[in-house]
Structure formats: structure tokens, C-alpha cells
N, C-alpha and C positions, 0 to 999 in steps of 0.2 A: 473456455473459447466460445463454446455455443451459446453461452448466457450473456457474454460481455463483448461488445464490439472492440475490435483491435486489442484484444487481450494480450496476445503475443507481443504486438507492438509496444504496449505500455512497459513490458519487461526489457524490451531492447532499448527503448528511450532511456529508461532508468539506469540500466547498465552503462549506456554511453555517457550519460551526464554524470556517472559516478567517478569517471575517470579524472574530472575536475576537482574532485574532493579528497580522493584517497592517495595516501603517499605511504612509504614504509613506516611500519608500526601504527598505522591507523587501526581504529576500532570502528566497525560498520555493524548497526543493528537492522535486522529486517523484522518489523513488528507484524504479527500475524502472518508468519512466514508460509503456513500452509505446508505444501510438498517441497518447499525450498526452491521453487523456480527462479525467483527474484535473486536469491543468494547465490545460485549457480551462474546465472547470467552476469552478476557482478564479477564474479571471480573469473570468468571467462574473458572479460574485458580488462582486467588488471592482473593478468596471469604473471607478470614479471616482477611483481611488488611483494613485499613481505608485510603482511596484515592480517587481521582477523575478522572474521564475520560471525555474528551471533544471531540465529534465527530463533524467534520466540513465538510459541503458539500454544493456545490452551488445549487443543485437541491432541489426546495421545496417538490417535490414528494417524493425524497429519504429520506429527513429529516422527513416527516410525517410518512413514513413507519417506519423508525428507531424508532421513538418515539412509535408507536403503537406496535412494536415488542418487545419493552423493558419494562418488568415488574420490575419496580424499588424496590419494596418491596422484590424481590427475592434476591437482591444482598447486603442485610445487611447494612454495613456501607460505601458502595461504592457509590459514587455520580456520576451517569452518565447523562450527558446533551449533547444535540445536537444543533448546531448552523447552520442556513442557511446562509452561507457567502462565499465569495470569499477568499481562503486561501492567496492569494497574497496580499490582503488588510487587512489581519487579523493580529493583534498583538498577539504574543504568549508569555505567561508568562514563567517564569522558570519552566522547566519540567525534568523528569528522563527517560522518554520513549516517543518517537514519532513513530507512524506507518503509513504506506502508501501502500496500497494494490491495485496495477495496477492503480495508479492515476496519477502519474507525467508524464506518457507517453502521457497524453492528455493535458498537459500544452504546450502551444507554445514554441518552442525551445528558443526563444529569452528571455523568462522569466523563463526558468527552473532552471537556477542557483541561482535565487532569492529565489527559495523554499529551495535549500540545504543550502544556507547561513542563512536563516531564521530558519531553523531546528538546525543548529550549534550554533547559538547565543542563541536560547532557552533552549538548553540542559545544565543541570548541569554537572560539571566534573564527568565522569564516566557514564554518561547518554548514552543511546542507540538509534539508529535510524534503524529501521527495515523496509525494502521496498521491494516490489516484482514489476517486470517490464517485459514486453515483450520486448526482445532484438532482434537486428539484428546480423546475422552472420557476421564474421570478414572479409570474402570476398564473392564474387558472388557465388561460388561453394557451400559454406556452407549455405548461404541464400536460394539458390535454393532448397537445400535438406530441410531445415527447413520449408519452405513454403509448400512443397509437403507433408511432414509428418503432418504439421499442418491441411491441407486440408483433409488428411486421417482421423485424429482425429475428426473433425468436421463431416464428413461423417459418421463415425462410432458412433457418438453421435446422429444421427438421422436427420442431415441437409441435404436437398436436394442440388443438384449442383447449382440450381438456387437461393436458399437461401444463399448459401455460397458466390456466386457471388455478390447478392445484399448487403450482410453485408459488403463486401469488398469496395464496392462503397459508402456505407453509412458513412463509417469512413474516408474515403479519405479526408485528410485536417484537421482531427481531432486527429487521432492517429498517432503519429510519433515516432516510437521505435529508440533507439540508441544502439550502440553496448556495450558490457560489458566494454570495455575500456572506452569509452565515459561516461558511468555511474560512473566508478571509477574516472575519471577526475573531474567530478562534486563533489564527495565526497572529493577528496584531495584539490581542489580549495576552498571549504568551510572552510577547516582547519582540517578536520579529518585525523589522522595519522594511526589509528588502524581500519581495516576493513577486511571483509572476505565474501566470497560467502557461503550462507547457503543452497542454493537450486539451482538446474539447470536441465531443462529438454528441450533440443534443444532450442527453441527461448523463453523460459520463466526462469526468473532468480530471485533469492531472495538475497538480501545483509544485512549484519549487519555492522553498522559503530559505533564506540564508541569514545566519546569525552574524 
């Protein structure tokens, strides 16, 4: 929340949109689920339905945290499970909703289309894909503005200049944002014809694609 503007709002928006896609017996996937925040938010907004949520993350520590944070008794008929796996190597069953909250940006560019293709193949007709990503500006001027505004945000969140610089260095080679157009191109190549932007705050953006 200190590093991403409106981080909690992105989960709230995802959970509210999820109600349009989830029905009884639905399967929902939360890719790069981290500590399970999105999964729990979705469950809370669909508490009277009978369906399953599967969170997937490659980090054992994140999966352990997600499991400890989730009180399964609280969610009535909703089955929530977490898998410590590589999404690229995981077979997805047919589903009605797939979410990804600031996850795809950490997938190496050469493998990124595989994620979108896998999502499209998994979704039932009418199913939704909600994802949030850090994005690049469409040209150098915009990108320079976004970078400066983002550094201002981190500074206002309490990070020192040294911490901001060290964080930038630590994610070099791991975080590779693409432009809005490039993300839409991924969506279109996968087969989606219906898509829209659901959130945008300079270099942070949310998308919804429907099969």
C-alpha cells in the first residue's frame, strides 16, 4: 500500500466487479495471489454463493501467509485454496473469473503472452479477466512525468531518497512494465474482443477483458 497508489482500492474494485461473473459452482483463479488479499476480498463480496477460489503464487512464504490469513470457516460455502506453483507451468481448469493484481509485470516479457493465452483458454464464454499493472508512458515526456510523480508518492508515503533508490535497483531486471497499448495488444492476441480500462492513475492501470 505504501508503494502502489490506491492499492486497497484496486482490490475493492476487483471484488465488486467479481459479482458480475461469479455464480454457484464457479471457479475463480487469483494469479500471483501473494498474501491472498484479492481472494479474500472476492469471497467477502460473494459470501452467499457456492464456488471455489484458487490462489496461485510461486513464493512459499506468500502462500504460507495467505493460508494463515484466511479463516475458511468465515466464508460459508466458498472453498478457498492456495497453491505454491509457477503459473506458467500450471494447468487451469475452466473458470468464470481470473484476477491478477500487479503480477504479470514480473513475468519475463518473452513469456508474458503465455499468461494471457492461458487465461483466455481457461475462461468460459462470458468469463472475465481483471488485472492491474504498472505501465509505461506512451513516450519519454509522459514517462518522465510519471516517474517523478511516482517518486513524490513514495516520498510522501515515508520512504527516504536512499530507500527509493535501493528499491529501484532491487527490481531492476525483474519488473518490466509495458505501455497501455502493449497490454491491450496482449489481450487482443489472446483472443479477447471486449475489453476496457477500469482504473488509471498515471503509471498504474487496471483492465477488464471479457471472453
